[in-house]
N, CA, C and O atoms as a Maestro MAE file, in Angstrom:
{
 s_m_m2io_version
 :::
 2.0.0
}

f_m_ct {
 s_m_title
 :::
 protein
 m_atom[348] {
  # First column is atom index #
  i_m_mmod_type
  r_m_x_coord
  r_m_y_coord
  r_m_z_coord
  i_m_residue_number
  s_m_chain_name
  s_m_pdb_residue_name
  s_m_pdb_atom_name
  i_m_atomic_number
  :::
  1 25 1.127 -1.052 0.082 1 A "MET " " N  " 7
  2 3 -0.320 0.055 -0.196 1 A "MET " " CA " 6
  3 2 1.154 1.054 0.144 1 A "MET " " C  " 6
  4 15 2.146 0.804 0.828 1 A "MET " " O  " 8
  5 25 0.738 2.355 -0.734 2 A "GLY " " N  " 7
  6 3 0.766 3.525 -0.452 2 A "GLY " " CA " 6
  7 2 0.922 4.361 0.153 2 A "GLY " " C  " 6
  8 15 0.441 3.913 1.194 2 A "GLY " " O  " 8
  9 25 1.272 5.437 0.418 3 A "GLN " " N  " 7
  10 3 1.168 6.105 1.089 3 A "GLN " " CA " 6
  11 2 -0.058 7.203 1.649 3 A "GLN " " C  " 6
  12 15 -0.442 7.952 0.751 3 A "GLN " " O  " 8
  13 25 -0.542 7.354 2.618 4 A "ASN " " N  " 7
  14 3 -1.861 7.876 2.291 4 A "ASN " " CA " 6
  15 2 -1.092 9.919 2.240 4 A "ASN " " C  " 6
  16 15 -0.062 10.338 2.767 4 A "ASN " " O  " 8
  17 25 -2.067 10.636 1.454 5 A "ILE " " N  " 7
  18 3 -1.586 11.939 1.191 5 A "ILE " " CA " 6
  19 2 -2.853 12.497 1.233 5 A "ILE " " C  " 6
  20 15 -3.742 12.374 0.390 5 A "ILE " " O  " 8
  21 25 -2.893 13.566 3.019 6 A "PRO " " N  " 7
  22 3 -3.598 14.736 3.135 6 A "PRO " " CA " 6
  23 2 -3.818 15.207 1.982 6 A "PRO " " C  " 6
  24 15 -2.943 15.345 1.127 6 A "PRO " " O  " 8
  25 25 -5.336 15.583 1.807 7 A "LEU " " N  " 7
  26 3 -6.604 16.037 1.330 7 A "LEU " " CA " 6
  27 2 -6.991 17.191 1.995 7 A "LEU " " C  " 6
  28 15 -7.360 17.023 3.158 7 A "LEU " " O  " 8
  29 25 -7.002 18.541 1.467 8 A "ARG " " N  " 7
  30 3 -7.864 19.459 2.103 8 A "ARG " " CA " 6
  31 2 -8.251 20.602 0.283 8 A "ARG " " C  " 6
  32 15 -7.614 20.723 -0.764 8 A "ARG " " O  " 8
  33 25 -9.456 21.130 0.737 9 A "LYS " " N  " 7
  34 3 -10.486 21.689 -0.079 9 A "LYS " " CA " 6
  35 2 -10.091 23.422 0.179 9 A "LYS " " C  " 6
  36 15 -10.145 24.062 1.228 9 A "LYS " " O  " 8
  37 25 -9.723 23.829 -1.081 10 A "CYS " " N  " 7
  38 3 -9.260 25.005 -1.497 10 A "CYS " " CA " 6
  39 2 -9.804 26.150 -0.917 10 A "CYS " " C  " 6
  40 15 -9.644 25.458 0.089 10 A "CYS " " O  " 8
  41 25 -10.366 27.378 -0.468 11 A "LEU " " N  " 7
  42 3 -11.362 28.156 -0.706 11 A "LEU " " CA " 6
  43 2 -11.585 29.018 -1.524 11 A "LEU " " C  " 6
  44 15 -12.412 29.922 -1.401 11 A "LEU " " O  " 8
  45 25 -10.892 28.831 -2.410 12 A "GLY " " N  " 7
  46 3 -11.236 29.588 -4.002 12 A "GLY " " CA " 6
  47 2 -12.023 28.908 -5.020 12 A "GLY " " C  " 6
  48 15 -13.121 29.327 -5.384 12 A "GLY " " O  " 8
  49 25 -11.433 27.794 -5.509 13 A "CYS " " N  " 7
  50 3 -11.322 26.862 -6.561 13 A "CYS " " CA " 6
  51 2 -12.448 25.429 -5.559 13 A "CYS " " C  " 6
  52 15 -12.727 24.456 -6.259 13 A "CYS " " O  " 8
  53 25 -12.985 25.401 -4.071 14 A "GLY " " N  " 7
  54 3 -13.157 24.520 -3.878 14 A "GLY " " CA " 6
  55 2 -12.654 22.698 -4.122 14 A "GLY " " C  " 6
  56 15 -13.234 21.663 -3.793 14 A "GLY " " O  " 8
  57 25 -11.189 22.967 -4.919 15 A "GLU " " N  " 7
  58 3 -10.703 21.303 -4.936 15 A "GLU " " CA " 6
  59 2 -10.398 21.287 -4.269 15 A "GLU " " C  " 6
  60 15 -10.105 22.227 -3.531 15 A "GLU " " O  " 8
  61 25 -10.167 19.078 -3.983 16 A "MET " " N  " 7
  62 3 -9.538 18.382 -2.556 16 A "MET " " CA " 6
  63 2 -8.236 18.076 -3.472 16 A "MET " " C  " 6
  64 15 -8.103 17.203 -4.330 16 A "MET " " O  " 8
  65 25 -7.191 19.192 -2.971 17 A "LEU " " N  " 7
  66 3 -5.674 18.805 -3.370 17 A "LEU " " CA " 6
  67 2 -4.450 18.381 -1.967 17 A "LEU " " C  " 6
  68 15 -4.550 18.531 -0.749 17 A "LEU " " O  " 8
  69 25 -3.664 17.978 -2.583 18 A "GLY " " N  " 7
  70 3 -2.951 17.202 -1.308 18 A "GLY " " CA " 6
  71 2 -2.252 18.954 -0.672 18 A "GLY " " C  " 6
  72 15 -1.950 20.046 -1.155 18 A "GLY " " O  " 8
  73 25 -2.279 18.342 0.535 19 A "LYS " " N  " 7
  74 3 -1.550 19.389 1.177 19 A "LYS " " CA " 6
  75 2 -0.163 20.614 1.301 19 A "LYS " " C  " 6
  76 15 0.098 21.755 1.684 19 A "LYS " " O  " 8
  77 25 0.437 19.379 0.657 20 A "LYS " " N  " 7
  78 3 1.452 20.406 0.110 20 A "LYS " " CA " 6
  79 2 1.295 21.505 -0.587 20 A "LYS " " C  " 6
  80 15 1.877 22.553 -0.308 20 A "LYS " " O  " 8
  81 25 0.448 21.356 -1.614 21 A "GLY " " N  " 7
  82 3 0.395 22.777 -2.484 21 A "GLY " " CA " 6
  83 2 -0.323 23.197 -2.530 21 A "GLY " " C  " 6
  84 15 -0.844 23.361 -3.633 21 A "GLY " " O  " 8
  85 25 -1.106 23.865 -0.981 22 A "LEU " " N  " 7
  86 3 -2.010 24.549 -0.802 22 A "LEU " " CA " 6
  87 2 -0.764 25.797 0.637 22 A "LEU " " C  " 6
  88 15 0.319 25.558 1.170 22 A "LEU " " O  " 8
  89 25 -1.638 26.920 0.712 23 A "VAL " " N  " 7
  90 3 -0.989 27.875 1.569 23 A "VAL " " CA " 6
  91 2 -1.837 27.406 2.385 23 A "VAL " " C  " 6
  92 15 -2.731 26.624 2.062 23 A "VAL " " O  " 8
  93 25 -1.651 27.811 3.449 24 A "ARG " " N  " 7
  94 3 -2.696 27.415 5.271 24 A "ARG " " CA " 6
  95 2 -2.179 28.780 5.918 24 A "ARG " " C  " 6
  96 15 -1.042 29.243 6.005 24 A "ARG " " O  " 8
  97 25 -3.821 29.415 6.479 25 A "ILE " " N  " 7
  98 3 -3.979 29.740 7.085 25 A "ILE " " CA " 6
  99 2 -4.567 30.329 8.317 25 A "ILE " " C  " 6
  100 15 -5.648 30.916 8.288 25 A "ILE " " O  " 8
  101 25 -3.881 30.180 9.372 26 A "VAL " " N  " 7
  102 3 -4.436 29.621 10.835 26 A "VAL " " CA " 6
  103 2 -4.712 30.580 11.960 26 A "VAL " " C  " 6
  104 15 -3.941 31.265 12.633 26 A "VAL " " O  " 8
  105 25 -6.342 30.412 11.990 27 A "ARG " " N  " 7
  106 3 -6.389 31.495 13.430 27 A "ARG " " CA " 6
  107 2 -6.090 30.594 14.497 27 A "ARG " " C  " 6
  108 15 -6.378 29.403 14.379 27 A "ARG " " O  " 8
  109 25 -5.599 30.992 15.418 28 A "SER " " N  " 7
  110 3 -4.671 30.095 16.869 28 A "SER " " CA " 6
  111 2 -5.617 30.650 18.372 28 A "SER " " C  " 6
  112 15 -6.055 31.800 18.343 28 A "SER " " O  " 8
  113 25 -5.834 29.934 19.401 29 A "LYS " " N  " 7
  114 3 -6.794 30.300 20.308 29 A "LYS " " CA " 6
  115 2 -7.109 31.277 20.590 29 A "LYS " " C  " 6
  116 15 -8.311 31.538 20.637 29 A "LYS " " O  " 8
  117 25 -6.063 32.296 20.920 30 A "ASP " " N  " 7
  118 3 -6.100 33.351 21.345 30 A "ASP " " CA " 6
  119 2 -6.583 34.630 20.125 30 A "ASP " " C  " 6
  120 15 -6.681 35.835 20.358 30 A "ASP " " O  " 8
  121 25 -6.744 34.175 19.270 31 A "GLY " " N  " 7
  122 3 -7.678 34.786 17.650 31 A "GLY " " CA " 6
  123 2 -7.105 35.887 17.214 31 A "GLY " " C  " 6
  124 15 -7.517 37.027 17.002 31 A "GLY " " O  " 8
  125 25 -5.489 35.052 17.059 32 A "GLU " " N  " 7
  126 3 -4.313 36.029 15.892 32 A "GLU " " CA " 6
  127 2 -4.732 35.353 14.886 32 A "GLU " " C  " 6
  128 15 -5.397 34.319 14.961 32 A "GLU " " O  " 8
  129 25 -4.195 36.157 13.421 33 A "ILE " " N  " 7
  130 3 -4.804 35.148 12.012 33 A "ILE " " CA " 6
  131 2 -3.113 35.458 11.978 33 A "ILE " " C  " 6
  132 15 -2.462 36.396 12.439 33 A "ILE " " O  " 8
  133 25 -2.627 33.977 11.061 34 A "SER " " N  " 7
  134 3 -1.024 34.501 10.913 34 A "SER " " CA " 6
  135 2 -1.419 33.638 9.398 34 A "SER " " C  " 6
  136 15 -2.491 33.070 9.189 34 A "SER " " O  " 8
  137 25 -0.585 33.694 8.714 35 A "LEU " " N  " 7
  138 3 0.111 32.629 7.503 35 A "LEU " " CA " 6
  139 2 0.938 31.297 8.069 35 A "LEU " " C  " 6
  140 15 1.979 31.737 8.557 35 A "LEU " " O  " 8
  141 25 0.900 29.948 8.191 36 A "ASP " " N  " 7
  142 3 1.189 29.334 8.615 36 A "ASP " " CA " 6
  143 2 2.266 28.397 7.057 36 A "ASP " " C  " 6
  144 15 1.757 27.522 6.357 36 A "ASP " " O  " 8
  145 25 3.535 28.838 6.906 37 A "PRO " " N  " 7
  146 3 3.924 28.026 5.769 37 A "PRO " " CA " 6
  147 2 4.582 26.686 5.624 37 A "PRO " " C  " 6
  148 15 5.071 26.112 4.651 37 A "PRO " " O  " 8
  149 25 4.394 26.241 7.363 38 A "THR " " N  " 7
  150 3 4.671 25.171 8.035 38 A "THR " " CA " 6
  151 2 3.992 24.193 7.679 38 A "THR " " C  " 6
  152 15 4.375 23.171 7.110 38 A "THR " " O  " 8
  153 25 2.606 24.590 8.120 39 A "GLY " " N  " 7
  154 3 1.292 23.894 8.292 39 A "GLY " " CA " 6
  155 2 1.880 23.008 9.743 39 A "GLY " " C  " 6
  156 15 2.481 22.008 9.348 39 A "GLY " " O  " 8
  157 25 1.874 23.087 11.135 40 A "LYS " " N  " 7
  158 3 2.339 22.654 11.526 40 A "LYS " " CA " 6
  159 2 1.565 23.410 12.980 40 A "LYS " " C  " 6
  160 15 1.278 22.914 14.069 40 A "LYS " " O  " 8
  161 25 1.381 24.877 12.411 41 A "LYS " " N  " 7
  162 3 0.951 25.415 14.111 41 A "LYS " " CA " 6
  163 2 -0.523 25.136 14.072 41 A "LYS " " C  " 6
  164 15 -1.273 24.806 13.153 41 A "LYS " " O  " 8
  165 25 -0.728 25.393 15.481 42 A "SER " " N  " 7
  166 3 -1.922 25.251 16.419 42 A "SER " " CA " 6
  167 2 -3.164 25.921 16.011 42 A "SER " " C  " 6
  168 15 -2.980 27.007 15.461 42 A "SER " " O  " 8
  169 25 -4.429 25.528 16.148 43 A "GLY " " N  " 7
  170 3 -5.526 26.044 15.892 43 A "GLY " " CA " 6
  171 2 -6.189 25.369 14.610 43 A "GLY " " C  " 6
  172 15 -6.167 24.243 14.113 43 A "GLY " " O  " 8
  173 25 -6.858 26.726 14.276 44 A "ARG " " N  " 7
  174 3 -7.980 26.459 12.923 44 A "ARG " " CA " 6
  175 2 -7.589 26.877 11.655 44 A "ARG " " C  " 6
  176 15 -7.324 28.015 11.266 44 A "ARG " " O  " 8
  177 25 -7.587 25.684 10.983 45 A "GLY " " N  " 7
  178 3 -6.943 26.586 9.463 45 A "GLY " " CA " 6
  179 2 -7.648 26.131 8.184 45 A "GLY " " C  " 6
  180 15 -8.294 25.087 8.101 45 A "GLY " " O  " 8
  181 25 -7.415 27.244 6.934 46 A "ALA " " N  " 7
  182 3 -7.912 27.079 5.872 46 A "ALA " " CA " 6
  183 2 -6.816 27.334 4.786 46 A "ALA " " C  " 6
  184 15 -5.902 28.158 4.811 46 A "ALA " " O  " 8
  185 25 -7.185 26.282 3.688 47 A "TYR " " N  " 7
  186 3 -6.374 26.759 3.161 47 A "TYR " " CA " 6
  187 2 -6.298 27.012 1.539 47 A "TYR " " C  " 6
  188 15 -7.197 26.429 0.932 47 A "TYR " " O  " 8
  189 25 -5.653 27.552 0.963 48 A "ILE " " N  " 7
  190 3 -5.921 28.438 -0.328 48 A "ILE " " CA " 6
  191 2 -4.586 27.712 -1.707 48 A "ILE " " C  " 6
  192 15 -3.448 27.329 -1.434 48 A "ILE " " O  " 8
  193 25 -5.198 27.728 -3.040 49 A "CYS " " N  " 7
  194 3 -4.158 26.811 -3.802 49 A "CYS " " CA " 6
  195 2 -3.750 28.111 -4.040 49 A "CYS " " C  " 6
  196 15 -4.236 29.231 -3.882 49 A "CYS " " O  " 8
  197 25 -2.109 27.371 -4.716 50 A "ASN " " N  " 7
  198 3 -0.983 28.904 -4.241 50 A "ASN " " CA " 6
  199 2 -1.338 29.420 -5.904 50 A "ASN " " C  " 6
  200 15 -0.520 29.483 -6.821 50 A "ASN " " O  " 8
  201 25 -3.042 29.810 -5.973 51 A "ASP " " N  " 7
  202 3 -2.649 30.312 -7.559 51 A "ASP " " CA " 6
  203 2 -3.236 31.864 -7.498 51 A "ASP " " C  " 6
  204 15 -4.222 31.988 -6.773 51 A "ASP " " O  " 8
  205 25 -2.797 32.973 -8.111 52 A "ARG " " N  " 7
  206 3 -3.972 34.258 -7.704 52 A "ARG " " CA " 6
  207 2 -5.271 34.105 -8.276 52 A "ARG " " C  " 6
  208 15 -6.042 34.808 -7.623 52 A "ARG " " O  " 8
  209 25 -5.723 33.655 -8.971 53 A "GLU " " N  " 7
  210 3 -7.578 33.694 -9.369 53 A "GLU " " CA " 6
  211 2 -7.703 32.620 -8.204 53 A "GLU " " C  " 6
  212 15 -8.777 32.743 -7.615 53 A "GLU " " O  " 8
  213 25 -6.888 31.586 -7.702 54 A "CYS " " N  " 7
  214 3 -8.013 30.905 -6.573 54 A "CYS " " CA " 6
  215 2 -7.957 32.159 -5.235 54 A "CYS " " C  " 6
  216 15 -8.808 31.889 -4.387 54 A "CYS " " O  " 8
  217 25 -7.369 33.083 -4.988 55 A "PHE " " N  " 7
  218 3 -6.926 33.950 -3.685 55 A "PHE " " CA " 6
  219 2 -7.837 35.013 -3.977 55 A "PHE " " C  " 6
  220 15 -8.405 35.681 -3.113 55 A "PHE " " O  " 8
  221 25 -8.024 35.220 -5.757 56 A "ASP " " N  " 7
  222 3 -9.127 36.669 -5.786 56 A "ASP " " CA " 6
  223 2 -10.594 35.898 -5.468 56 A "ASP " " C  " 6
  224 15 -11.223 36.246 -4.469 56 A "ASP " " O  " 8
  225 25 -11.035 35.006 -6.212 57 A "LYS " " N  " 7
  226 3 -12.518 34.366 -5.565 57 A "LYS " " CA " 6
  227 2 -12.275 33.908 -3.923 57 A "LYS " " C  " 6
  228 15 -13.304 33.983 -3.250 57 A "LYS " " O  " 8
  229 25 -11.430 33.589 -3.423 58 A "ALA " " N  " 7
  230 3 -11.560 33.763 -2.212 58 A "ALA " " CA " 6
  231 2 -11.589 34.341 -1.479 58 A "ALA " " C  " 6
  232 15 -11.884 33.663 -0.494 58 A "ALA " " O  " 8
  233 25 -11.408 35.741 -1.122 59 A "VAL " " N  " 7
  234 3 -11.347 37.582 -1.367 59 A "VAL " " CA " 6
  235 2 -13.005 37.723 -1.399 59 A "VAL " " C  " 6
  236 15 -13.865 37.824 -0.525 59 A "VAL " " O  " 8
  237 25 -13.014 37.677 -2.909 60 A "LYS " " N  " 7
  238 3 -14.558 38.161 -3.177 60 A "LYS " " CA " 6
  239 2 -15.484 37.411 -2.482 60 A "LYS " " C  " 6
  240 15 -16.508 38.017 -2.165 60 A "LYS " " O  " 8
  241 25 -15.387 36.129 -2.127 61 A "LYS " " N  " 7
  242 3 -16.612 35.007 -1.842 61 A "LYS " " CA " 6
  243 2 -16.674 35.158 -0.140 61 A "LYS " " C  " 6
  244 15 -17.553 34.708 0.596 61 A "LYS " " O  " 8
  245 25 -15.362 35.997 0.280 62 A "ARG " " N  " 7
  246 3 -15.017 36.714 1.647 62 A "ARG " " CA " 6
  247 2 -15.274 34.524 1.997 62 A "ARG " " C  " 6
  248 15 -16.018 34.151 2.904 62 A "ARG " " O  " 8
  249 25 -14.667 33.709 1.279 63 A "SER " " N  " 7
  250 3 -13.968 32.539 2.111 63 A "SER " " CA " 6
  251 2 -13.458 32.041 3.844 63 A "SER " " C  " 6
  252 15 -13.868 31.262 4.705 63 A "SER " " O  " 8
  253 25 -11.712 33.575 3.589 64 A "LEU " " N  " 7
  254 3 -11.602 33.304 4.699 64 A "LEU " " CA " 6
  255 2 -11.891 33.361 5.833 64 A "LEU " " C  " 6
  256 15 -11.602 32.650 6.795 64 A "LEU " " O  " 8
  257 25 -12.848 34.785 5.648 65 A "GLU " " N  " 7
  258 3 -13.708 34.915 6.988 65 A "GLU " " CA " 6
  259 2 -14.723 34.030 7.410 65 A "GLU " " C  " 6
  260 15 -15.191 34.094 8.547 65 A "GLU " " O  " 8
  261 25 -15.101 33.192 6.549 66 A "LYS " " N  " 7
  262 3 -16.028 31.732 6.821 66 A "LYS " " CA " 6
  263 2 -15.361 31.418 7.233 66 A "LYS " " C  " 6
  264 15 -15.122 31.700 8.407 66 A "LYS " " O  " 8
  265 25 -14.595 30.584 6.467 67 A "ALA " " N  " 7
  266 3 -14.064 29.607 7.486 67 A "ALA " " CA " 6
  267 2 -13.318 29.613 8.792 67 A "ALA " " C  " 6
  268 15 -13.046 28.642 9.497 67 A "ALA " " O  " 8
  269 25 -13.067 30.747 8.967 68 A "LEU " " N  " 7
  270 3 -11.644 30.704 10.353 68 A "LEU " " CA " 6
  271 2 -13.027 31.330 11.279 68 A "LEU " " C  " 6
  272 15 -13.060 30.956 12.452 68 A "LEU " " O  " 8
  273 25 -14.171 32.268 10.799 69 A "LYS " " N  " 7
  274 3 -15.034 32.801 11.491 69 A "LYS " " CA " 6
  275 2 -14.428 33.900 12.477 69 A "LYS " " C  " 6
  276 15 -14.255 33.921 13.696 69 A "LYS " " O  " 8
  277 25 -14.179 34.793 11.458 70 A "CYS " " N  " 7
  278 3 -13.125 36.227 12.359 70 A "CYS " " CA " 6
  279 2 -13.056 37.166 11.155 70 A "CYS " " C  " 6
  280 15 -13.325 36.722 10.039 70 A "CYS " " O  " 8
  281 25 -12.701 38.466 11.331 71 A "GLN " " N  " 7
  282 3 -12.411 39.822 10.711 71 A "GLN " " CA " 6
  283 2 -11.519 39.105 10.026 71 A "GLN " " C  " 6
  284 15 -11.549 37.881 10.152 71 A "GLN " " O  " 8
  285 25 -10.447 39.788 9.076 72 A "ILE " " N  " 7
  286 3 -9.613 38.673 8.224 72 A "ILE " " CA " 6
  287 2 -8.700 40.235 8.280 72 A "ILE " " C  " 6
  288 15 -8.734 40.849 7.214 72 A "ILE " " O  " 8
  289 25 -8.045 40.786 9.223 73 A "PRO " " N  " 7
  290 3 -7.217 42.385 8.402 73 A "PRO " " CA " 6
  291 2 -6.514 42.296 7.033 73 A "PRO " " C  " 6
  292 15 -6.051 41.333 6.421 73 A "PRO " " O  " 8
  293 25 -6.577 43.465 6.782 74 A "ALA " " N  " 7
  294 3 -6.032 43.546 5.300 74 A "ALA " " CA " 6
  295 2 -4.840 43.499 5.023 74 A "ALA " " C  " 6
  296 15 -4.631 42.948 3.942 74 A "ALA " " O  " 8
  297 25 -3.592 43.995 5.771 75 A "GLU " " N  " 7
  298 3 -2.425 43.246 6.062 75 A "GLU " " CA " 6
  299 2 -2.165 42.096 5.701 75 A "GLU " " C  " 6
  300 15 -1.374 41.822 4.798 75 A "GLU " " O  " 8
  301 25 -3.178 40.818 6.757 76 A "LEU " " N  " 7
  302 3 -3.256 39.169 6.028 76 A "LEU " " CA " 6
  303 2 -3.433 39.169 4.557 76 A "LEU " " C  " 6
  304 15 -2.627 38.744 3.729 76 A "LEU " " O  " 8
  305 25 -4.521 39.670 4.354 77 A "TYR " " N  " 7
  306 3 -4.709 39.238 2.963 77 A "TYR " " CA " 6
  307 2 -3.280 40.333 1.647 77 A "TYR " " C  " 6
  308 15 -3.069 40.028 0.473 77 A "TYR " " O  " 8
  309 25 -2.715 41.320 2.290 78 A "ASP " " N  " 7
  310 3 -1.536 41.939 1.274 78 A "ASP " " CA " 6
  311 2 -0.560 40.830 1.270 78 A "ASP " " C  " 6
  312 15 -0.100 40.441 0.196 78 A "ASP " " O  " 8
  313 25 0.003 39.968 3.061 79 A "GLY " " N  " 7
  314 3 1.226 39.161 2.967 79 A "GLY " " CA " 6
  315 2 0.715 37.492 2.225 79 A "GLY " " C  " 6
  316 15 1.301 36.476 1.853 79 A "GLY " " O  " 8
  317 25 -0.403 37.876 2.285 80 A "LEU " " N  " 7
  318 3 -1.507 36.564 1.233 80 A "LEU " " CA " 6
  319 2 -0.813 36.794 0.080 80 A "LEU " " C  " 6
  320 15 0.107 36.057 -0.275 80 A "LEU " " O  " 8
  321 25 -1.278 38.035 -0.719 81 A "LYS " " N  " 7
  322 3 -1.704 38.144 -1.787 81 A "LYS " " CA " 6
  323 2 -0.214 38.154 -2.211 81 A "LYS " " C  " 6
  324 15 -0.044 37.379 -3.152 81 A "LYS " " O  " 8
  325 25 1.309 38.995 -1.686 82 A "GLU " " N  " 7
  326 3 2.524 38.236 -1.925 82 A "GLU " " CA " 6
  327 2 3.200 37.654 -1.477 82 A "GLU " " C  " 6
  328 15 4.343 38.099 -1.373 82 A "GLU " " O  " 8
  329 25 2.909 36.427 -0.995 83 A "LEU " " N  " 7
  330 3 3.159 35.000 -0.528 83 A "LEU " " CA " 6
  331 2 3.124 34.431 -2.205 83 A "LEU " " C  " 6
  332 15 4.116 34.006 -2.797 83 A "LEU " " O  " 8
  333 25 1.929 34.526 -2.707 84 A "ILE " " N  " 7
  334 3 0.960 33.912 -3.935 84 A "ILE " " CA " 6
  335 2 1.736 34.396 -4.737 84 A "ILE " " C  " 6
  336 15 2.532 33.492 -4.990 84 A "ILE " " O  " 8
  337 25 2.104 35.627 -5.526 85 A "GLY " " N  " 7
  338 3 2.468 35.888 -6.517 85 A "GLY " " CA " 6
  339 2 3.879 35.739 -7.036 85 A "GLY " " C  " 6
  340 15 4.394 35.901 -8.142 85 A "GLY " " O  " 8
  341 25 4.537 35.195 -5.271 86 A "SER " " N  " 7
  342 3 5.920 35.131 -5.449 86 A "SER " " CA " 6
  343 2 6.313 33.652 -5.838 86 A "SER " " C  " 6
  344 15 7.418 33.391 -6.313 86 A "SER " " O  " 8
  345 25 5.339 32.695 -5.607 87 A "GLU " " N  " 7
  346 3 5.398 31.147 -6.206 87 A "GLU " " CA " 6
  347 2 5.121 31.143 -7.732 87 A "GLU " " C  " 6
  348 15 5.123 30.082 -8.356 87 A "GLU " " O  " 8
  :::
 }
 m_bond[347] {
  # First column is bond index #
  i_m_from
  i_m_to
  i_m_order
  :::
  1 1 2 1
  2 2 3 1
  3 3 4 2
  4 3 5 1
  5 5 6 1
  6 6 7 1
  7 7 8 2
  8 7 9 1
  9 9 10 1
  10 10 11 1
  11 11 12 2
  12 11 13 1
  13 13 14 1
  14 14 15 1
  15 15 16 2
  16 15 17 1
  17 17 18 1
  18 18 19 1
  19 19 20 2
  20 19 21 1
  21 21 22 1
  22 22 23 1
  23 23 24 2
  24 23 25 1
  25 25 26 1
  26 26 27 1
  27 27 28 2
  28 27 29 1
  29 29 30 1
  30 30 31 1
  31 31 32 2
  32 31 33 1
  33 33 34 1
  34 34 35 1
  35 35 36 2
  36 35 37 1
  37 37 38 1
  38 38 39 1
  39 39 40 2
  40 39 41 1
  41 41 42 1
  42 42 43 1
  43 43 44 2
  44 43 45 1
  45 45 46 1
  46 46 47 1
  47 47 48 2
  48 47 49 1
  49 49 50 1
  50 50 51 1
  51 51 52 2
  52 51 53 1
  53 53 54 1
  54 54 55 1
  55 55 56 2
  56 55 57 1
  57 57 58 1
  58 58 59 1
  59 59 60 2
  60 59 61 1
  61 61 62 1
  62 62 63 1
  63 63 64 2
  64 63 65 1
  65 65 66 1
  66 66 67 1
  67 67 68 2
  68 67 69 1
  69 69 70 1
  70 70 71 1
  71 71 72 2
  72 71 73 1
  73 73 74 1
  74 74 75 1
  75 75 76 2
  76 75 77 1
  77 77 78 1
  78 78 79 1
  79 79 80 2
  80 79 81 1
  81 81 82 1
  82 82 83 1
  83 83 84 2
  84 83 85 1
  85 85 86 1
  86 86 87 1
  87 87 88 2
  88 87 89 1
  89 89 90 1
  90 90 91 1
  91 91 92 2
  92 91 93 1
  93 93 94 1
  94 94 95 1
  95 95 96 2
  96 95 97 1
  97 97 98 1
  98 98 99 1
  99 99 100 2
  100 99 101 1
  101 101 102 1
  102 102 103 1
  103 103 104 2
  104 103 105 1
  105 105 106 1
  106 106 107 1
  107 107 108 2
  108 107 109 1
  109 109 110 1
  110 110 111 1
  111 111 112 2
  112 111 113 1
  113 113 114 1
  114 114 115 1
  115 115 116 2
  116 115 117 1
  117 117 118 1
  118 118 119 1
  119 119 120 2
  120 119 121 1
  121 121 122 1
  122 122 123 1
  123 123 124 2
  124 123 125 1
  125 125 126 1
  126 126 127 1
  127 127 128 2
  128 127 129 1
  129 129 130 1
  130 130 131 1
  131 131 132 2
  132 131 133 1
  133 133 134 1
  134 134 135 1
  135 135 136 2
  136 135 137 1
  137 137 138 1
  138 138 139 1
  139 139 140 2
  140 139 141 1
  141 141 142 1
  142 142 143 1
  143 143 144 2
  144 143 145 1
  145 145 146 1
  146 146 147 1
  147 147 148 2
  148 147 149 1
  149 149 150 1
  150 150 151 1
  151 151 152 2
  152 151 153 1
  153 153 154 1
  154 154 155 1
  155 155 156 2
  156 155 157 1
  157 157 158 1
  158 158 159 1
  159 159 160 2
  160 159 161 1
  161 161 162 1
  162 162 163 1
  163 163 164 2
  164 163 165 1
  165 165 166 1
  166 166 167 1
  167 167 168 2
  168 167 169 1
  169 169 170 1
  170 170 171 1
  171 171 172 2
  172 171 173 1
  173 173 174 1
  174 174 175 1
  175 175 176 2
  176 175 177 1
  177 177 178 1
  178 178 179 1
  179 179 180 2
  180 179 181 1
  181 181 182 1
  182 182 183 1
  183 183 184 2
  184 183 185 1
  185 185 186 1
  186 186 187 1
  187 187 188 2
  188 187 189 1
  189 189 190 1
  190 190 191 1
  191 191 192 2
  192 191 193 1
  193 193 194 1
  194 194 195 1
  195 195 196 2
  196 195 197 1
  197 197 198 1
  198 198 199 1
  199 199 200 2
  200 199 201 1
  201 201 202 1
  202 202 203 1
  203 203 204 2
  204 203 205 1
  205 205 206 1
  206 206 207 1
  207 207 208 2
  208 207 209 1
  209 209 210 1
  210 210 211 1
  211 211 212 2
  212 211 213 1
  213 213 214 1
  214 214 215 1
  215 215 216 2
  216 215 217 1
  217 217 218 1
  218 218 219 1
  219 219 220 2
  220 219 221 1
  221 221 222 1
  222 222 223 1
  223 223 224 2
  224 223 225 1
  225 225 226 1
  226 226 227 1
  227 227 228 2
  228 227 229 1
  229 229 230 1
  230 230 231 1
  231 231 232 2
  232 231 233 1
  233 233 234 1
  234 234 235 1
  235 235 236 2
  236 235 237 1
  237 237 238 1
  238 238 239 1
  239 239 240 2
  240 239 241 1
  241 241 242 1
  242 242 243 1
  243 243 244 2
  244 243 245 1
  245 245 246 1
  246 246 247 1
  247 247 248 2
  248 247 249 1
  249 249 250 1
  250 250 251 1
  251 251 252 2
  252 251 253 1
  253 253 254 1
  254 254 255 1
  255 255 256 2
  256 255 257 1
  257 257 258 1
  258 258 259 1
  259 259 260 2
  260 259 261 1
  261 261 262 1
  262 262 263 1
  263 263 264 2
  264 263 265 1
  265 265 266 1
  266 266 267 1
  267 267 268 2
  268 267 269 1
  269 269 270 1
  270 270 271 1
  271 271 272 2
  272 271 273 1
  273 273 274 1
  274 274 275 1
  275 275 276 2
  276 275 277 1
  277 277 278 1
  278 278 279 1
  279 279 280 2
  280 279 281 1
  281 281 282 1
  282 282 283 1
  283 283 284 2
  284 283 285 1
  285 285 286 1
  286 286 287 1
  287 287 288 2
  288 287 289 1
  289 289 290 1
  290 290 291 1
  291 291 292 2
  292 291 293 1
  293 293 294 1
  294 294 295 1
  295 295 296 2
  296 295 297 1
  297 297 298 1
  298 298 299 1
  299 299 300 2
  300 299 301 1
  301 301 302 1
  302 302 303 1
  303 303 304 2
  304 303 305 1
  305 305 306 1
  306 306 307 1
  307 307 308 2
  308 307 309 1
  309 309 310 1
  310 310 311 1
  311 311 312 2
  312 311 313 1
  313 313 314 1
  314 314 315 1
  315 315 316 2
  316 315 317 1
  317 317 318 1
  318 318 319 1
  319 319 320 2
  320 319 321 1
  321 321 322 1
  322 322 323 1
  323 323 324 2
  324 323 325 1
  325 325 326 1
  326 326 327 1
  327 327 328 2
  328 327 329 1
  329 329 330 1
  330 330 331 1
  331 331 332 2
  332 331 333 1
  333 333 334 1
  334 334 335 1
  335 335 336 2
  336 335 337 1
  337 337 338 1
  338 338 339 1
  339 339 340 2
  340 339 341 1
  341 341 342 1
  342 342 343 1
  343 343 344 2
  344 343 345 1
  345 345 346 1
  346 346 347 1
  347 347 348 2
  :::
 }
}
C-alpha cells in the first residue's frame, strides 16, 4: 500500500488537493491570524491554492472569514497576495 496523502479543500476553487500544494492560514486560540508556511501551527486552518485566481475568488466570496469565523485584517490579505504572487 502507498502512503496516504492528506487532502484539503481550496477556499477559492473548491478542489480537494494535497496539503503540500496549498497555502495555510491559521487562527490561533487567542484569535491571532497568521500565515502558516510550515503547516504545523496549532489552531483552525484554512487553505488556498498557490494560484492568484483562487486567491481572488476566496477574497471576493469572503471564504477566509467564513472558514476562520472571524474578521481578516487587510495586512494578512496583502501578505498572502505577496506570498502567492512570488511562488
